[in-house]
Z-matrix of the N, CA and C atoms (Angstrom, degrees):
N
C 1 1.427
C 2 1.438 1 110.69
N 3 1.394 2 121.13 1 123.52
C 4 1.322 3 121.55 2 -175.27
C 5 1.555 4 109.36 3 -88.19
N 6 1.449 5 112.56 4 152.04
C 7 1.357 6 119.99 5 -179.82
C 8 1.493 7 112.44 6 -84.08
N 9 1.321 8 116.23 7 144.20
C 10 1.479 9 117.95 8 177.82
C 11 1.568 10 100.01 9 -100.27
N 12 1.305 11 118.74 10 135.61
C 13 1.476 12 123.78 11 177.53
C 14 1.490 13 110.40 12 -105.33
N 15 1.333 14 113.15 13 140.38
C 16 1.496 15 122.81 14 178.74
C 17 1.480 16 106.49 15 -128.55
N 18 1.264 17 114.15 16 138.78
C 19 1.548 18 119.22 17 178.81
C 20 1.581 19 103.10 18 -133.26
N 21 1.393 20 106.62 19 154.32
C 22 1.552 21 117.92 20 162.45
C 23 1.370 22 111.10 21 -126.17
N 24 1.375 23 115.60 22 141.27
C 25 1.435 24 115.99 23 176.98
C 26 1.561 25 100.05 24 -130.71
N 27 1.438 26 113.76 25 127.14
C 28 1.404 27 121.23 26 175.76
C 29 1.508 28 116.17 27 159.88
N 30 1.237 29 121.94 28 -162.55
C 31 1.440 30 121.08 29 -172.08
C 32 1.601 31 114.93 30 -67.32
N 33 1.311 32 114.36 31 152.54
C 34 1.365 33 123.13 32 -173.84
C 35 1.470 34 115.29 33 -54.62
N 36 1.351 35 117.37 34 -40.96
C 37 1.443 36 124.35 35 -177.14
C 38 1.519 37 112.20 36 -67.02
N 39 1.348 38 119.57 37 -34.60
C 40 1.458 39 125.03 38 168.44
C 41 1.494 40 114.65 39 -68.88
N 42 1.405 41 110.95 40 -45.35
C 43 1.516 42 121.02 41 -176.82
C 44 1.519 43 109.95 42 -50.72
N 45 1.357 44 123.76 43 -37.38
C 46 1.326 45 126.84 44 -176.23
C 47 1.353 46 111.85 45 -55.86
N 48 1.344 47 117.21 46 -47.14
C 49 1.554 48 118.63 47 179.02
C 50 1.443 49 113.75 48 -63.61
N 51 1.324 50 117.28 49 -40.87
C 52 1.530 51 122.20 50 179.08
C 53 1.546 52 111.10 51 -64.99
N 54 1.335 53 114.29 52 -39.62
C 55 1.578 54 116.69 53 178.34
C 56 1.558 55 109.63 54 -65.30
N 57 1.252 56 112.35 55 -37.89
C 58 1.452 57 113.81 56 178.40
C 59 1.462 58 120.55 57 -63.08
N 60 1.347 59 118.74 58 -17.83
C 61 1.404 60 124.12 59 178.86
C 62 1.582 61 112.55 60 -110.33
N 63 1.488 62 109.31 61 17.52
C 64 1.463 63 112.26 62 174.06
C 65 1.498 64 119.77 63 96.24
N 66 1.291 65 115.81 64 -1.00
C 67 1.533 66 115.57 65 179.04
C 68 1.591 67 113.19 66 -75.22
N 69 1.281 68 118.56 67 152.83
C 70 1.400 69 120.10 68 168.03
C 71 1.663 70 104.39 69 -81.64
N 72 1.332 71 108.76 70 134.96
C 73 1.465 72 113.02 71 -166.33
C 74 1.480 73 108.35 72 -118.34
N 75 1.340 74 118.23 73 132.51
C 76 1.425 75 124.68 74 171.87
C 77 1.485 76 112.40 75 -120.65
N 78 1.546 77 116.39 76 92.43
C 79 1.353 78 118.61 77 -179.46
C 80 1.588 79 112.32 78 -70.07
N 81 1.330 80 119.48 79 132.10
C 82 1.417 81 122.54 80 179.44
C 83 1.516 82 105.71 81 -145.07
N 84 1.312 83 115.50 82 149.22
C 85 1.490 84 119.22 83 172.62
C 86 1.545 85 112.02 84 -114.24
N 87 1.218 86 120.52 85 -14.69
C 88 1.531 87 121.08 86 -179.37
C 89 1.525 88 111.96 87 -143.69
N 90 1.214 89 119.88 88 161.76
C 91 1.397 90 124.07 89 175.74
C 92 1.609 91 116.36 90 -63.27
N 93 1.357 92 110.10 91 -24.96
C 94 1.408 93 116.79 92 176.47
C 95 1.577 94 111.24 93 -71.04
N 96 1.395 95 117.77 94 -27.12
C 97 1.430 96 124.02 95 -178.39
C 98 1.603 97 105.59 96 -87.33
N 99 1.309 98 116.84 97 -24.53
C 100 1.475 99 121.76 98 -178.90
C 101 1.588 100 107.16 99 -74.35
N 102 1.243 101 118.33 100 -44.18
C 103 1.580 102 124.19 101 -169.82
C 104 1.547 103 110.34 102 -43.90
N 105 1.353 104 118.97 103 -56.78
C 106 1.524 105 117.48 104 178.19
C 107 1.494 106 116.23 105 -59.68
N 108 1.394 107 118.29 106 -21.66
C 109 1.455 108 119.25 107 178.72
C 110 1.430 109 115.15 108 -79.61
N 111 1.370 110 120.81 109 -19.71
C 112 1.432 111 121.55 110 -173.57
C 113 1.506 112 113.83 111 -62.93
N 114 1.286 113 126.54 112 -39.17
C 115 1.461 114 121.00 113 172.34
C 116 1.486 115 114.78 114 -60.70
N 117 1.370 116 117.07 115 -32.93
C 118 1.514 117 119.69 116 175.93
C 119 1.565 118 108.01 117 -62.90
N 120 1.319 119 119.80 118 -47.58
C 121 1.391 120 121.23 119 -176.00
C 122 1.470 121 110.39 120 -61.11
N 123 1.332 122 120.62 121 -37.72
C 124 1.444 123 123.58 122 170.09
C 125 1.546 124 116.32 123 -66.66
N 126 1.298 125 115.99 124 -43.41
C 127 1.481 126 115.66 125 -178.21
C 128 1.451 127 114.58 126 -70.96
N 129 1.287 128 118.63 127 -30.34
C 130 1.486 129 127.02 128 171.87
C 131 1.506 130 121.17 129 -63.99
N 132 1.433 131 109.25 130 -19.91
C 133 1.428 132 117.96 131 178.41
C 134 1.533 133 113.30 132 55.34
N 135 1.401 134 116.20 133 53.05
C 136 1.479 135 119.28 134 178.66
C 137 1.490 136 110.16 135 -64.18
N 138 1.331 137 115.68 136 146.51
C 139 1.506 138 116.74 137 174.69
C 140 1.515 139 105.23 138 -82.92
N 141 1.314 140 115.22 139 -48.38
C 142 1.470 141 116.41 140 179.89
C 143 1.591 142 110.60 141 -128.69
N 144 1.333 143 112.30 142 133.09
C 145 1.490 144 118.56 143 176.18
C 146 1.518 145 108.84 144 -115.66
N 147 1.285 146 114.68 145 113.09
C 148 1.474 147 115.70 146 169.03
C 149 1.477 148 110.70 147 -89.41
N 150 1.361 149 114.01 148 147.67
C 151 1.479 150 116.82 149 179.65
C 152 1.450 151 107.87 150 -152.09
N 153 1.316 152 117.83 151 168.34
C 154 1.471 153 124.71 152 173.52
C 155 1.527 154 106.82 153 -76.36
N 156 1.316 155 122.37 154 155.35
C 157 1.498 156 124.77 155 -176.73
C 158 1.553 157 107.63 156 -61.40
N 159 1.248 158 116.55 157 -35.32
C 160 1.544 159 118.37 158 178.73
C 161 1.421 160 118.32 159 -52.37
N 162 1.352 161 115.31 160 -32.98
C 163 1.449 162 124.27 161 179.35
C 164 1.477 163 119.33 162 -97.19
N 165 1.375 164 114.04 163 -7.84
C 166 1.406 165 121.30 164 -170.21
C 167 1.557 166 112.95 165 -62.28
N 168 1.277 167 118.62 166 -46.33
C 169 1.521 168 118.37 167 -177.10
C 170 1.538 169 111.88 168 -68.21
N 171 1.351 170 120.60 169 -31.97
C 172 1.374 171 123.95 170 172.65
C 173 1.517 172 112.03 171 -63.09
N 174 1.292 173 121.92 172 -52.99
C 175 1.425 174 126.11 173 -173.64
C 176 1.657 175 107.06 174 -67.40
N 177 1.295 176 115.70 175 -38.60
C 178 1.498 177 125.84 176 178.69
C 179 1.447 178 104.35 177 -57.95
N 180 1.309 179 118.20 178 -56.38
C 181 1.481 180 121.11 179 -173.50
C 182 1.535 181 108.70 180 -65.03
N 183 1.243 182 118.62 181 -29.31
C 184 1.590 183 118.17 182 177.68
C 185 1.535 184 111.12 183 -69.04
N 186 1.273 185 117.43 184 -24.77
C 187 1.567 186 119.29 185 179.58
C 188 1.517 187 110.41 186 -113.31
N 189 1.363 188 116.33 187 26.52
C 190 1.421 189 121.88 188 174.20
C 191 1.458 190 115.95 189 -57.16
N 192 1.371 191 115.10 190 -37.89
C 193 1.482 192 120.42 191 -179.27
C 194 1.525 193 111.96 192 -68.95
N 195 1.246 194 118.26 193 -9.23
C 196 1.424 195 123.51 194 179.58
C 197 1.467 196 114.97 195 -103.33
N 198 1.311 197 113.68 196 6.37
C 199 1.531 198 123.78 197 -168.07
C 200 1.603 199 107.76 198 -49.75
N 201 1.424 200 116.82 199 -40.10
C 202 1.413 201 113.43 200 -169.50
C 203 1.613 202 107.22 201 -86.22
N 204 1.383 203 121.29 202 4.97
C 205 1.372 204 120.92 203 179.31
C 206 1.609 205 109.73 204 -89.13
N 207 1.199 206 115.32 205 169.91
C 208 1.582 207 118.87 206 -177.64
C 209 1.521 208 104.35 207 -84.71
N 210 1.453 209 118.86 208 -30.48
C 211 1.433 210 115.12 209 -174.04
C 212 1.497 211 108.63 210 -129.27
N 213 1.331 212 123.39 211 153.76
C 214 1.479 213 123.45 212 0.03
C 215 1.553 214 117.63 213 -84.73
N 216 1.291 215 115.83 214 148.38
C 217 1.408 216 122.04 215 176.25
C 218 1.577 217 102.35 216 -83.03
N 219 1.358 218 116.12 217 126.50
C 220 1.505 219 117.83 218 174.99
C 221 1.497 220 108.52 219 -105.35
N 222 1.246 221 118.82 220 121.08
C 223 1.534 222 126.42 221 -175.38
C 224 1.466 223 111.89 222 -109.63
N 225 1.205 224 124.24 223 112.48
C 226 1.480 225 119.41 224 169.79
C 227 1.447 226 115.55 225 -91.45
N 228 1.436 227 114.68 226 144.78
C 229 1.429 228 119.16 227 -177.31
C 230 1.533 229 105.10 228 -117.39
N 231 1.403 230 115.49 229 141.76
C 232 1.384 231 114.30 230 175.59
C 233 1.530 232 114.90 231 -76.27
N 234 1.194 233 114.89 232 140.29
C 235 1.528 234 121.78 233 -178.06
C 236 1.472 235 115.85 234 -113.08
N 237 1.422 236 112.95 235 -6.87
C 238 1.509 237 122.82 236 177.96
C 239 1.510 238 110.34 237 -153.13
N 240 1.348 239 106.98 238 162.15
C 241 1.616 240 112.29 239 -175.25
C 242 1.623 241 111.48 240 -52.65
N 243 1.299 242 115.75 241 -42.13
C 244 1.435 243 115.98 242 -174.13
C 245 1.657 244 114.79 243 -66.36
N 246 1.296 245 114.38 244 -16.00
C 247 1.456 246 118.63 245 179.57
C 248 1.447 247 109.92 246 -92.19
N 249 1.220 248 124.93 247 -13.55
C 250 1.489 249 128.69 248 178.28
C 251 1.536 250 106.87 249 -60.55
N 252 1.261 251 123.50 250 128.33
C 253 1.453 252 122.37 251 178.66
C 254 1.581 253 115.21 252 96.61
N 255 1.288 254 112.63 253 -14.71
C 256 1.521 255 117.05 254 -177.45
C 257 1.432 256 107.38 255 -67.39
N 258 1.302 257 127.30 256 -45.19
C 259 1.534 258 129.89 257 178.36
C 260 1.498 259 106.93 258 -57.93
N 261 1.323 260 121.60 259 -43.78
C 262 1.569 261 122.28 260 177.26
C 263 1.423 262 114.11 261 -58.76
N 264 1.466 263 117.18 262 -38.46
C 265 1.390 264 116.59 263 177.27
C 266 1.429 265 116.21 264 -66.76
N 267 1.376 266 113.66 265 -38.73
C 268 1.496 267 119.35 266 178.69
C 269 1.488 268 108.66 267 -61.91
N 270 1.239 269 121.32 268 -46.49
C 271 1.606 270 125.28 269 176.33
C 272 1.445 271 107.73 270 -58.39
N 273 1.362 272 120.37 271 -40.60
C 274 1.384 273 118.91 272 -174.69
C 275 1.542 274 112.09 273 -68.71
N 276 1.359 275 115.53 274 -33.01
C 277 1.508 276 124.73 275 175.54
C 278 1.480 277 110.18 276 -66.39
N 279 1.395 278 115.07 277 -46.74
C 280 1.446 279 119.59 278 177.87
C 281 1.544 280 116.84 279 -58.03
N 282 1.371 281 109.20 280 -40.90
C 283 1.517 282 116.31 281 -178.99
C 284 1.526 283 108.76 282 -72.97
N 285 1.396 284 122.67 283 -33.14
C 286 1.384 285 124.42 284 176.74
C 287 1.493 286 112.65 285 -68.11
N 288 1.413 287 114.77 286 -36.60
C 289 1.534 288 121.96 287 173.42
C 290 1.584 289 109.62 288 -60.27
N 291 1.299 290 114.27 289 -45.86
C 292 1.501 291 120.06 290 -168.89
C 293 1.387 292 106.53 291 -71.60
N 294 1.371 293 127.90 292 -43.29
C 295 1.490 294 128.35 293 -161.91
C 296 1.732 295 104.00 294 -108.31
N 297 1.239 296 116.31 295 -21.01
C 298 1.484 297 118.62 296 -174.28
C 299 1.489 298 117.05 297 90.27
N 300 1.223 299 118.81 298 0.05
C 301 1.496 300 118.45 299 168.08
C 302 1.590 301 110.80 300 -161.75
N 303 1.280 302 110.99 301 172.72
C 304 1.468 303 120.24 302 -175.23
C 305 1.542 304 109.74 303 -78.61
N 306 1.291 305 116.18 304 132.45
C 307 1.550 306 115.89 305 174.32
C 308 1.557 307 111.27 306 -118.77
N 309 1.280 308 113.86 307 18.82
C 310 1.502 309 125.02 308 178.39
C 311 1.529 310 102.67 309 -57.92
N 312 1.309 311 118.96 310 140.32
C 313 1.482 312 129.18 311 169.20
C 314 1.392 313 106.55 312 -75.76
N 315 1.395 314 117.74 313 140.77
C 316 1.525 315 125.30 314 177.72
C 317 1.471 316 108.40 315 -48.90
N 318 1.243 317 115.10 316 128.59
C 319 1.533 318 122.66 317 175.39
C 320 1.555 319 108.22 318 92.61
N 321 1.345 320 130.18 319 -19.56
C 322 1.334 321 130.01 320 -179.53
C 323 1.567 322 106.85 321 -71.84
N 324 1.321 323 120.99 322 -33.33
C 325 1.440 324 125.65 323 -167.51
C 326 1.550 325 108.34 324 -65.16
N 327 1.256 326 116.38 325 -28.44
C 328 1.466 327 122.45 326 -177.45
C 329 1.558 328 113.01 327 -91.15
N 330 1.383 329 116.83 328 0.87
C 331 1.520 330 115.75 329 -175.30
C 332 1.519 331 105.55 330 -71.58
N 333 1.281 332 108.50 331 136.32
C 334 1.624 333 111.01 332 -177.61
C 335 1.545 334 102.71 333 -138.15
């Protein structure tokens, strides 16, 4: 049976929660601290990488060559009020690109 690997990249205070449920944790405060960890994330072949939104774009760009693969899944979590709803907007854009129009139900597009 193969092991599924989960990782969290982000601030130490949030990392404690993820460490407590068995994730590999990479506490970082800045993108400069993140940069040397990116090869480790790739080498360990994580199935799912949870991260704070502030690091999402950097991690996503590092795995861009694997875009057609199923793994890793990179999930960003909101850490402040301004980030809530950002994931929904990304999904909405992807759906629009896939089918050529928006299929959001009236009122859902403003859910934050």
